[in-house]
C-alpha positions as CSV (number, residue, x, y, z in Angstrom):
1,X,-83.5,-128.2,-42.0
2,X,-81.3,-131.3,-42.7
3,X,-80.2,-133.3,-39.7
4,X,-77.9,-136.3,-40.0
5,X,-77.2,-138.8,-37.2
6,X,-73.9,-140.5,-37.8
7,X,-73.1,-143.9,-36.4
8,X,-73.0,-147.6,-37.2
9,X,-76.1,-148.5,-35.1
10,X,-74.7,-149.0,-31.6
11,X,-76.8,-148.3,-28.5
12,X,-75.5,-144.8,-28.2
13,X,-76.2,-144.1,-31.9
14,X,-79.8,-145.4,-31.4
15,X,-80.2,-143.2,-28.3
16,X,-78.9,-140.2,-30.2
17,X,-81.3,-140.8,-33.1
18,X,-84.3,-141.2,-30.7
19,X,-83.3,-137.9,-28.9
20,X,-83.0,-136.0,-32.2
21,X,-86.5,-137.3,-33.4
22,X,-88.1,-136.4,-30.1
23,X,-86.5,-132.9,-30.0
24,X,-87.6,-132.2,-33.5
25,X,-91.2,-133.3,-32.7
26,X,-91.3,-131.3,-29.5
27,X,-90.0,-128.1,-31.1
28,X,-92.2,-128.3,-34.1
29,X,-89.3,-127.6,-36.5
30,X,-89.6,-128.9,-40.0
31,X,-86.6,-131.2,-40.5
32,X,-85.4,-134.1,-42.6
33,X,-83.7,-136.6,-40.3
34,X,-81.3,-139.1,-41.9
35,X,-79.3,-141.9,-40.3
36,X,-75.9,-142.3,-41.8
37,X,-74.2,-145.6,-41.0
38,X,-71.5,-146.1,-43.7
39,X,-67.9,-145.5,-42.4
40,X,-66.8,-143.8,-45.6
41,X,-69.9,-141.5,-45.5
42,X,-69.3,-140.6,-41.9
43,X,-65.6,-139.9,-42.6
44,X,-66.7,-137.3,-45.2
45,X,-67.8,-135.1,-42.3
46,X,-64.4,-135.4,-40.7
47,X,-65.9,-137.4,-37.9
48,X,-64.0,-140.3,-36.5
49,X,-66.0,-141.0,-33.3
50,X,-69.7,-141.8,-33.1
51,X,-72.4,-141.0,-32.5
52,X,-72.3,-137.6,-34.1
53,X,-75.0,-135.1,-35.1
54,X,-74.8,-132.8,-38.2
55,X,-77.3,-130.0,-38.6
56,X,-77.4,-128.3,-42.0
57,X,-73.8,-129.5,-42.8
58,X,-72.3,-128.3,-39.5
59,X,-71.1,-131.0,-37.0
60,X,-72.7,-130.2,-33.7
61,X,-71.4,-133.0,-31.5
62,X,-69.1,-136.1,-31.7
63,X,-68.7,-139.1,-29.4
64,X,-71.5,-138.5,-27.0
65,X,-75.3,-138.7,-26.8
66,X,-76.7,-135.2,-26.7
67,X,-79.8,-134.6,-24.6
68,X,-83.0,-133.2,-26.1
69,X,-82.5,-129.8,-24.6
70,X,-79.1,-129.5,-26.3
71,X,-80.5,-130.6,-29.6
72,X,-83.3,-128.1,-29.3
73,X,-80.8,-125.3,-29.0
74,X,-79.2,-126.3,-32.2
75,X,-82.4,-126.5,-34.2
76,X,-84.3,-123.5,-32.9
77,X,-81.8,-120.8,-33.7
């Protein structure tokens, strides 16, 4: 599984990355987590608000910090 956290590094982006890492650890799913901070790279996903989370190429949320339970739903299906 490939998970990307999109954002420049603001507090909300950091909180999102923390929640993603904790959700992956708690669920035991094997995943590669990558932080994407370049504006052009983020725009390639059609995302113009951050933070955003992309799971296996599919944008799951934009412009908010998802909680761990929400993230677990995306990664355990």
